C-alpha positions as CSV (number, residue, x, y, z in Angstrom):
1,M,-38.0,6.8,0.9
2,T,-38.3,7.8,4.5
3,H,-35.8,7.4,7.3
4,Q,-37.6,4.3,8.7
5,N,-37.4,2.6,5.3
6,R,-33.6,3.2,5.1
7,Q,-32.8,1.5,8.4
8,D,-32.8,-1.9,6.6
9,H,-30.0,-0.8,4.3
10,Q,-26.4,-0.5,5.3
11,D,-24.8,2.9,4.9
12,P,-21.8,2.5,2.5
13,Y,-20.0,5.4,4.2
14,R,-20.5,4.1,7.8
15,L,-17.3,2.9,9.5
16,G,-17.6,-0.5,11.0
17,T,-17.4,-4.2,10.3
18,P,-18.8,-5.4,7.0
19,R,-21.9,-7.6,7.1
20,T,-20.6,-10.1,4.7
21,V,-18.7,-13.1,6.0
22,P,-15.9,-14.9,4.1
23,A,-16.6,-18.3,2.8
24,A,-15.6,-21.3,5.0
25,H,-12.9,-22.7,2.6
26,G,-10.5,-19.8,2.8
27,D,-11.9,-17.4,0.2
28,A,-11.5,-13.7,1.1
29,G,-14.5,-11.5,1.5
30,P,-15.2,-8.5,-0.8
31,D,-13.4,-6.1,1.6
32,A,-10.3,-8.2,2.0
33,V,-6.9,-6.6,1.4
34,S,-5.2,-8.3,-1.6
35,R,-1.6,-9.4,-1.8
36,G,-0.9,-6.8,-4.4
37,D,-2.1,-4.0,-2.1
38,V,0.2,-5.2,0.7
39,V,3.2,-5.4,-1.8
40,R,2.4,-1.9,-3.1
41,A,2.3,-0.5,0.5
42,L,5.6,-2.1,1.4
43,L,7.2,-0.8,-1.8
44,W,6.1,2.7,-1.0
45,A,7.4,2.4,2.6
46,V,10.8,1.3,1.2
47,V,10.9,4.2,-1.2
48,V,10.1,6.7,1.5
49,L,12.4,5.2,4.1
50,S,15.3,4.9,1.7
51,A,14.9,8.4,0.4
52,V,14.8,9.8,4.0
53,A,17.9,7.7,4.8
54,N,19.7,9.1,1.8
55,M,18.8,12.6,2.8
56,A,20.0,12.0,6.4
57,L,23.2,10.5,5.1
58,S,23.7,13.7,3.0
59,F,23.3,15.9,6.0
60,T,25.6,13.9,8.2
61,G,28.4,13.7,5.6
62,A,28.5,9.9,5.5
63,A,30.6,7.8,3.2
64,T,29.7,7.7,-0.6
65,P,29.0,3.9,-0.6
66,L,26.2,4.5,1.9
67,H,24.7,7.2,-0.3
68,L,24.9,4.9,-3.3
69,A,23.3,1.9,-1.5
70,S,20.3,3.9,-0.3
71,G,19.9,5.5,-3.7
72,V,20.0,2.1,-5.4
73,V,17.3,0.8,-3.0
74,T,15.2,3.9,-3.7
75,V,15.5,3.5,-7.5
76,L,14.8,-0.3,-7.4
77,A,11.7,0.1,-5.2
78,A,10.4,3.0,-7.4
79,G,11.1,1.0,-10.5
80,A,9.2,-2.0,-9.1
81,L,6.2,0.3,-8.4
82,V,6.3,1.6,-12.0
83,V,6.6,-1.9,-13.4
84,R,3.6,-3.1,-11.3
85,R,1.6,-0.1,-12.4
86,L,2.3,-0.7,-16.1
87,R,1.6,-4.4,-15.9
88,G,-1.6,-3.7,-14.1
89,R,-2.9,-1.6,-17.1
90,R,-3.0,-4.6,-19.4
């Protein structure tokens, strides 16, 4: 296959807009971000931010209830990620 023949094919590693267009009645295209991906990204953001907050509270010598609150948020978000992962294996 020569270079001229390959011009008709889209390079899968090329950055740009996809050639496929979503259907008119609201269906997402093949490259659309799913709701699960958004939730997973938000949960990871909560885990990281609450862990950083807990570390900052440790260095500043804040009150114990603040440590506990940020730790609980971290554990709950991490637990939600684990549960989603285990349910996704089924």
